[in-house]
Backbone as a ProteinNet text record, in pm:
[ID]
protein_1_A
[PRIMARY]
MDDERRLMYALASDRSKYRIAAENPRKLELAKKIVEYHRARGDKILVIGMYVEQLERISKELNAPLLTGKTPNHARMKLYDDFRNGRLDTIVVSKVANFAVNLPDANVAIQISGTFGSRQEEAQRLGRILRPKADGSPAFFYSLVSKDTRDQDFSAKRQLFLTEQGYRYVINETFE
[TERTIARY]
86.1	1.6	92.6	38.4	112.1	100.3	183.1	186.6	56	-21.2	-149.4	-241.6	-250	-341.2	-293.4	-163.1	-105.5	-142	-141.9	-179.5	-332.1	-411.7	-554.1	-576.5	-501.8	-510.8	-474.7	-362.8	-311.4	-409.4	-485.1	-579.1	-715.4	-744.7	-880.5	-915.9	-1045.6	-1088.1	-1056.3	-1055.5	-1024.7	-1122.7	-1250.6	-1349.9	-1321.7	-1266.3	-1236.6	-1105.9	-1012.8	-877.4	-875	-951.5	-949.8	-997.5	-1107.2	-1155.8	-1060.8	-992.5	-897.3	-785.1	-733.9	-624.7	-675.1	-794.3	-851.3	-874.5	-909.2	-936.4	-817	-703.1	-574.3	-572.5	-562	-561.3	-441.7	-332.6	-222	-253.8	-355.9	-400.4	-450.1	-514	-566.5	-448.7	-342.3	-222.4	-166.2	-154.5	-98.1	-187	-317.8	-412.3	-405.5	-393.1	-378.6	-258.6	-144.8	-22.4	-45	-107.2	-131.6	-224.4	-327.3	-428.4	-360.2	-279.6	-208.2	-118.2	-47.5	38.6	-41.4	-151.1	-222.5	-319.1	-357.2	-421.1	-329.4	-201.5	-105.3	-84.2	-98.4	-86.4	-214.7	-322.9	-450	-520.4	-498.2	-562.5	-706.4	-779.3	-914.8	-919.1	-952.4	-924.5	-1050.9	-1051.8	-1156.7	-1089.7	-1141.2	-1091.7	-1210.1	-1173.6	-1275.1	-1258.8	-1362.3	-1351.9	-1481.5	-1475.1	-1589.1	-1660.8	-1581.6	-1638.1	-1678.1	-1798.8	-1857.4	-1790.7	-1766.9	-1695.7	-1564.3	-1486.6	-1353.7	-1369.2	-1466.4	-1486.7	-1533.2	-1614.1	-1652	-1531.8	-1444.6	-1323.6	-1236.8	-1216.3	-1130.5	-1194	-1321.4	-1397.5	-1374.2	-1381.9	-1364.7	-1219.1	-1126	-978.7	-944.6	-1003.7	-968.6	-1054.7	-1157.7	-1258.9	-1309	-1352.6	-1407.2	-1541.3	-1637.5	-1771.7	-1764	-1859.1	-1874.1	-1996.3	-1984.1	-2095.6	-2114.6	-2229.1	-2261.9	-2394.2	-2438.1	-2570.7	-2682.4	-2660.4	-2764.6	-2771.1	-2673.4	-2677.1	-2799.6	-2881.9	-2997.4	-2955.6	-3034.9	-2995.9	-2968.5	-3045.7	-3024.7	-2886.4	-2850	-2729.4	-2607.4	-2630.8	-2531.7	-2505.2	-2613.5	-2590.5	-2522.8	-2552	-2478	-2332.9	-2297.3	-2156.2	-2085.4	-2146.7	-2086.5	-2066.7	-2169.6	-2157.7	-2049	-2040.1	-1937.2	-1799.2	-1785	-1651.9	-1625.1	-1715	-1694.4	-1653.9	-1718.7	-1698.7	-1577.4	-1508.2	-1393.2	-1415.4	-1537.4	-1568.8	-1524	-1509.3	-1450.7	-1340.4	-1231.2	-1118.5	-1111	-1187	-1180.7	-1319.7	-1349.5	-1475.4	-1439.3	-1495.6	-1479	-1606.8	-1586.7	-1701.8	-1694.2	-1814.2	-1826.3	-1835.7	-1861.1	-1877.3	-1992.8	-2077.1	-2180.5	-2125.1	-2005	-1943.4	-1883.7	-1898.2	-1853.4	-1944.5	-2060.1	-2160.9	-2221.6	-2239.9	-2318.5	-2269.8	-2140.1	-2081.9	-1999.1	-2029	-1945.4	-1869.9	-1749.3	-1662.7	-1537.3	-1551.3	-1441.6	-1320.9	-1331.3	-1217	-1129.6	-1189.4	-1109.2	-984.9	-865.3	-742.8	-661.1	-720.5	-652.5	-757.8	-727	-813.4	-729.2	-774.5	-703	-795.4	-764.4	-850.9	-795	-883.4	-831.3	-888.6	-994	-1047.6	-1137.5	-1142.8	-1227.6	-1296.4	-1359.7	-1431.3	-1337.4	-1264.5	-1176.2	-1089.6	-1094.4	-1004	-1082.2	-1183.2	-1266.9	-1184.2	-1154.1	-1074.9	-1170.4	-1295.6	-1389.4	-1404	-1411.3	-1420.3	-1300.3	-1184.8	-1062.1	-1052.7	-1093	-1092.7	-1193	-1312.6	-1407	-1346.9	-1282.1	-1226	-1116.5	-1033.8	-926.3	-982.7	-1089	-1153.2	-1206.5	-1243.6	-1292.5	-1192.8	-1068.6	-967.1	-887	-899.7	-823.1	-881.2	-998.7	-1061.7	-969.7	-954.4	-867.7	-921.2	-826	-862.1	-849	-931.6	-925.4	-793.9	-731.9	-602.4	-483.6	-510.3	-407.1	-335.5	-392.4	-318.7	-315.5	-207.7	-195.9	-294.6	-309.8	-396.9	-309.5	-351.2	-282	-385.2	-348	-439	-350.3	-397.3	-325.4	-413.9	-358.1	-428.5	-349.4	-408.1	-339.4	-363.9	-256.5	-266.7	-182.6	-236.2	-168.3	-72.2	55.8	160.4	140.7	171.1	171.6	34.3	-72.4	-209.3	-289.7	-417	-508.9	-536.2	-531	-543.4	-438.5	-315.1	-203.2	-222	-273.3	-307.3	-403.5	-515.8	-613.7	-568.2	-488.2	-430	-341.8	-263.8	-173.8	-250.7	-370.7	-452.8	-506.9	-552.9	-601.3	-490	-373.6	-258.8	-221.5	-213.3	-182.6	-279	-407.6	-510.4	-485.4	-458.2	-442.1	-308.9	-203.6	-81.1	-97.2	-174.4	-208.2	-284.9	-350	-427	-346.2	-221.1	-128.5	-101.3	-158.1	-127.3	4.7	63.9	193.1	169	234.9	223.9	366.4	366.4	483.8	448.4	519	497.1	592	529.1	603.8	566.3	665.3	643.9	580.6	620.8	568.9	547.8	479.2	454.1	534.6	627	711.8	688.2
-115.4	-0.7	126.8	225.8	355.3	412.2	513.8	564.1	621.8	687.1	741.5	630.3	523	412.8	340	322.3	253.6	335.1	462.1	539.3	522.8	525.2	500	362.1	261.3	131	133.7	197.8	189.5	254	357.1	429.3	375.6	279.8	221.9	121.9	108	3.3	-131.4	-230.4	-367.8	-414.2	-372.8	-415.3	-356.2	-234.2	-172.2	-208.1	-265.2	-286	-381.2	-490.1	-584.3	-518.5	-445.8	-389.2	-287	-205	-106.8	-180.9	-291.6	-367.7	-442.9	-495.9	-565.8	-481.5	-353.8	-262.7	-177.8	-221.6	-145.7	-122.3	12.4	43.3	-17.1	-49.5	-113.9	-252.3	-314.1	-443.7	-425.8	-314.6	-288	-279.3	-208.5	-198.5	-333.2	-413.5	-550.8	-639.1	-634.9	-717.5	-683.2	-556.1	-511.3	-571.9	-575.6	-639.6	-790.4	-853.8	-997.5	-1028.1	-947.4	-967.2	-946	-840.9	-815.5	-933.4	-983.3	-1099	-1220.1	-1248.2	-1368.9	-1348	-1225	-1199.6	-1223.9	-1183.6	-1205.3	-1355.4	-1435.1	-1579.8	-1651.8	-1569.8	-1630.7	-1699.8	-1672.1	-1735.3	-1686.1	-1753.5	-1719.4	-1682.7	-1558.6	-1496.7	-1462.1	-1501.1	-1459	-1366.4	-1249.1	-1161.2	-1162.2	-1212.8	-1236.9	-1147.4	-1095	-1014.6	-1002	-937.5	-931.1	-794.2	-688.4	-551.5	-493.4	-462.8	-421.6	-297.5	-199.3	-71.1	-110.8	-193.6	-232.9	-304.1	-392.2	-469.1	-380.2	-277.4	-180.1	-111.3	-68.4	3.8	-89	-207.5	-296.7	-341.1	-350.4	-387.3	-281.3	-151.5	-34.6	-36.2	-50.5	-44.5	-153.6	-272	-385.3	-397.8	-310.5	-316.8	-458.7	-505.5	-641.4	-635.6	-716.6	-708.4	-752.3	-691.6	-725.7	-806.5	-914	-1001	-994.7	-953	-951.6	-1019.9	-1017.3	-1074.1	-997.2	-870.3	-787.8	-807.2	-881.6	-899.2	-991.5	-948.5	-1036.4	-1168.9	-1270.6	-1403	-1410	-1351	-1353.9	-1296.9	-1181.7	-1117.9	-1204	-1271.6	-1361.4	-1473.2	-1534.4	-1645	-1606	-1482.7	-1430.4	-1415.1	-1354.4	-1337.5	-1471.8	-1574.1	-1705.1	-1766	-1744.2	-1803.3	-1736.5	-1602.2	-1525.6	-1564.3	-1595.5	-1641.3	-1778.6	-1867.7	-2008.7	-2007.3	-1921.5	-1921.5	-1831.2	-1778.8	-1697.8	-1551.8	-1503.6	-1366.9	-1275.9	-1330.9	-1259.1	-1343.2	-1272.2	-1343.8	-1318.7	-1220.2	-1179.9	-1142.2	-1192.5	-1152.6	-1117.7	-1009.1	-968.1	-1014.6	-1090.6	-1152.9	-1123.8	-1112.1	-1099.1	-1239.2	-1243.1	-1373.4	-1460.1	-1401.1	-1471.9	-1591	-1574.5	-1681.9	-1797.6	-1785.3	-1897.2	-2022	-2000.9	-2109.7	-2116.7	-2244.3	-2274.8	-2205.6	-2188.3	-2131.8	-2237.8	-2262.9	-2364.3	-2297.1	-2261.8	-2201.4	-2285.7	-2406.9	-2498.5	-2450.3	-2354.1	-2307.5	-2203.3	-2148.7	-2053.1	-2115	-2060.6	-2122.8	-2023.4	-1901.2	-1799.3	-1739.2	-1736.1	-1667.5	-1569.4	-1447.3	-1342.7	-1300.6	-1341.1	-1307.5	-1172	-1070.1	-939.1	-915.7	-979.3	-966.4	-1087.3	-1132.2	-1242.5	-1226.5	-1332.1	-1330.4	-1366.6	-1271.4	-1286.8	-1415.8	-1508.8	-1629.2	-1747.2	-1734	-1846	-1941.3	-2055.7	-2163.2	-2222.4	-2240.9	-2297.7	-2210.9	-2079.8	-1988.8	-1995	-1999.3	-2005.5	-2137.1	-2247	-2377.6	-2381.2	-2317.2	-2311.7	-2231.8	-2121.5	-2040.8	-2111.7	-2179	-2258.2	-2366.8	-2431.5	-2540.7	-2494.6	-2366.1	-2310.3	-2327.7	-2314.6	-2313.3	-2445.9	-2532	-2652.8	-2768.2	-2749.7	-2854	-2872.4	-2998.4	-3021.4	-2947.1	-2887.9	-2811.5	-2893.7	-2868.3	-2948.1	-2937.1	-2817	-2793.5	-2825.4	-2870.8	-2906.5	-2789	-2669.9	-2547.9	-2550.7	-2497.2	-2497.8	-2394.5	-2412.2	-2320.5	-2229.1	-2101.1	-2006	-1945.2	-1939.9	-1881.5	-1774.1	-1647.6	-1545	-1487	-1473	-1412.8	-1283.3	-1170.6	-1043	-998.8	-977.3	-956.1	-831.5	-752.9	-634.7	-678.2	-653.3	-694.9	-632.3	-712.4	-664.4	-610.9	-685.4	-641.7	-767.3	-737.8	-849.6	-929.4	-866.4	-933.5	-1047.5	-1014.8	-1113.8	-1221.4	-1188	-1288.1	-1391.1	-1338.1	-1426.1	-1514.1	-1450.3	-1526.4	-1638.8	-1615.3	-1717.6	-1838.3	-1815.6	-1927.3	-2003.6	-1932.2	-2004.9	-2085.7	-2017.9	-2081.4	-2213.4	-2210.7	-2324.6	-2442.4	-2404.5	-2511	-2572.5	-2495.4	-2542.9	-2623.4	-2573.4	-2652.8	-2787.3	-2792.3	-2918.1	-3012.7	-2951.7	-3034.1	-3073.3	-3031.8	-3069	-2963	-2843.5	-2738.4	-2669	-2615.4	-2547.1	-2398.7	-2317.8	-2170.8	-2116.4	-2010.3	-1936.3	-1787.3	-1736.7	-1601.3	-1504.5	-1406.4	-1303	-1168.9	-1082.1	-944.8	-867.1	-894.6	-820.4	-919.1	-875	-958.9	-894.3	-971.2	-925.7	-1018.2
0.9	0.7	2.1	-57.9	-51.7	90.4	118.8	254.6	309.5	222.4	266.7	306.9	219.7	252.9	375.6	393.5	511.7	633.8	635.4	745	774.8	671.9	685.7	752	705.9	758.7	913.7	941.1	1079.2	1174.2	1128.2	1218.6	1221.2	1132.5	1116.8	1232.7	1250.6	1344.4	1287	1375	1336.5	1229.4	1236.4	1140.7	999	993.3	865.1	801.6	878	829.6	709.3	711.8	604.9	475.1	474.3	354.3	296.4	379.9	335.5	258	318.9	257.1	131	138	23.5	-100.6	-70.1	-185.9	-220.8	-182.5	-218.2	-365.5	-406.7	-551	-629.3	-557.1	-621.3	-679.5	-621.7	-671.4	-816.2	-844.5	-978.7	-1076.4	-1041.3	-1125	-1155.1	-1053	-1065.4	-1146.1	-1123.8	-1202.7	-1348.5	-1383.2	-1525.4	-1585.8	-1517	-1575.3	-1596.3	-1503.4	-1512.5	-1630	-1639.6	-1751.2	-1886.8	-1898.4	-2024.6	-2061.9	-1969.2	-1991.4	-2042.7	-1977.3	-2007	-2136.7	-2162	-2293.4	-2406.4	-2391.5	-2497.6	-2527.4	-2424	-2437.6	-2491.2	-2499.3	-2546.8	-2437.7	-2313.3	-2198.6	-2175.3	-2099.2	-2064.4	-1912.3	-1882.2	-1754.4	-1680.4	-1551	-1457	-1353.3	-1330.9	-1225.1	-1120.9	-1003.9	-904.3	-777.4	-727.8	-603	-532.7	-416.8	-327.3	-332.3	-346.4	-337.4	-468.7	-485.5	-619	-670.9	-587.4	-633	-693.1	-630.3	-674.3	-808	-818.5	-938.9	-1056.6	-1022.1	-1129.4	-1182.4	-1096.2	-1141.1	-1229.1	-1187.6	-1265.7	-1396.9	-1396.8	-1516.5	-1621.8	-1581.5	-1676.5	-1716.8	-1630	-1664.9	-1761.3	-1744.6	-1833.1	-1955.6	-1963.4	-2072	-2082.3	-1965.9	-1952	-1879.1	-1926	-1856.4	-1715.4	-1636.5	-1496.6	-1467.2	-1398.7	-1367.3	-1213.8	-1164.2	-1021	-999.5	-876.9	-841.8	-906.1	-946.1	-1003.3	-1157.9	-1211.6	-1358.8	-1393.5	-1480.3	-1522.4	-1575.9	-1554.3	-1594.6	-1745.2	-1827.7	-1969.9	-2010.2	-1947.5	-1969.1	-1918.4	-1803	-1748.3	-1844.7	-1901.3	-1990.6	-2119	-2166.4	-2289	-2257.9	-2143.4	-2109.3	-2100.6	-2037.4	-2023.3	-2165.9	-2253.6	-2386.9	-2467	-2455.1	-2528.8	-2472.8	-2346.7	-2285.7	-2343.4	-2334.2	-2383.4	-2531.2	-2608.8	-2755	-2797.7	-2708.8	-2743.9	-2787.7	-2776.9	-2803.9	-2693.1	-2571.6	-2455.8	-2399.3	-2368.1	-2303.5	-2153.9	-2103.5	-1963.6	-1917.8	-1799.6	-1729.5	-1586.3	-1536.9	-1395.8	-1323.8	-1215.2	-1148.3	-993.3	-938.2	-792.5	-737.8	-608.3	-549	-600.4	-682.4	-743.2	-829	-870.6	-954	-869.4	-738.6	-650.4	-668.1	-716.7	-715.9	-854.1	-897.1	-1016.9	-1141.9	-1156.2	-1279.2	-1342.9	-1469.9	-1539.4	-1655	-1639.1	-1740.7	-1749	-1808.3	-1805.5	-1886	-1969.3	-2049.1	-1978.2	-1864.5	-1790.7	-1734.3	-1764.2	-1710.9	-1628.3	-1606.8	-1521.2	-1425.3	-1301.5	-1207.1	-1126.8	-1117.7	-1040.8	-928.4	-801.6	-692.1	-633.8	-646.5	-592.4	-451.6	-413.8	-276.1	-253.6	-127.8	-95	38.6	81.6	207	319.3	369.7	478.5	461.2	553.3	542.1	489.3	411	371.1	282.4	340.3	267.8	165.2	200.2	101.5	-23.6	-7.5	-119.4	-207.9	-145.3	-232.3	-300.2	-237.5	-299.1	-417.4	-403.8	-510.4	-629.3	-597.6	-706.1	-770.7	-701	-761.7	-849	-799.3	-875.4	-1009.8	-1016.3	-1145.5	-1258.6	-1229.4	-1334.2	-1346.7	-1250.8	-1250.2	-1332.3	-1379.9	-1466.5	-1587.3	-1629.6	-1746.6	-1868.9	-1942.3	-2062.3	-2185.8	-2279.6	-2410.8	-2478	-2468	-2530.2	-2438.3	-2320.3	-2222	-2162.4	-2173.1	-2120.1	-1970.7	-1912.3	-1764.2	-1701.8	-1572.2	-1500.5	-1411.5	-1396.3	-1314.7	-1215.7	-1086.5	-984.6	-911.5	-920.4	-852.8	-744.5	-623.2	-515.7	-479.8	-504	-480.1	-335.7	-264.9	-119	-84.2	4	57.2	175.5	155.8	243.6	383.8	491.6	630.3	673	638.4	671.9	710.8	752.2	780.7	648.7	538.9	407.1	394.8	431.9	429	533.9	651.8	756.9	708.8	649.4	607.8	488.6	399.3	287.6	332.6	440.1	484.2	541.1	605.7	644.9	524	422.3	303.5	238.8	233	166.4	244.4	375.6	457.4	428.3	423.9	390.5	254.5	155.9	19.1	4.8	69.3	66.5	133.7	237.9	301.8	212	118.4	19.4	-101.2	-104.2	-211.3	-316.6	-301	-396.2	-366.6	-468	-452.7	-473.6	-387.3	-398.7	-435	-515.8	-540.8	-503.4	-411.7	-365.7	-438	-505.2	-576.7	-511.2	-494.6	-451.3	-560.7	-688.1	-804.3	-915.3	-1016	-1137.8	-1247.8	-1298.3	-1413.5	-1528.8
[MASK]
++++++++++++++++++++++++++++++++++++++++++++++++++++++++++++++++++++++++++++++++++++++++++++++++++++++++++++++++++++++++++++++++++++++++++++++++++++++++++++++++++++++++++++++++

């Protein structure tokens, strides 16, 4: 986080700290780099988060459609169809995508915010992209975390759970 946001975080109540860290604007910058990299590879990308305002900003920045609980069912089905058929390479989704979404061609997930330390939520999100792909392409799961915050504490708990399940993590300070 930049100095101003770190100060805001330090002075915030415990209830507010997670959201301040989760909505760190630097996550948007990093997500854009990751999306650019994977778009160049021809990958199918899901950007997943919890806070609608944050998702609206990233949707605009990426020029990618946003799918939330308020998205009408017919529009949702069209977005899914466009994604499956290659007319879209990136969709930004709220936690509505945690349930009953079948996008088997997605091979990249970028989690920019989640439900605190929910191991189940992270496992569901990871499961979205781990399904075998027709072309054999590898899966990538990125969890963007604000360093030295409650966001990092919760992430460590989710990471421990997933490594106990046999998944491997690589921790990068930046994406190059």
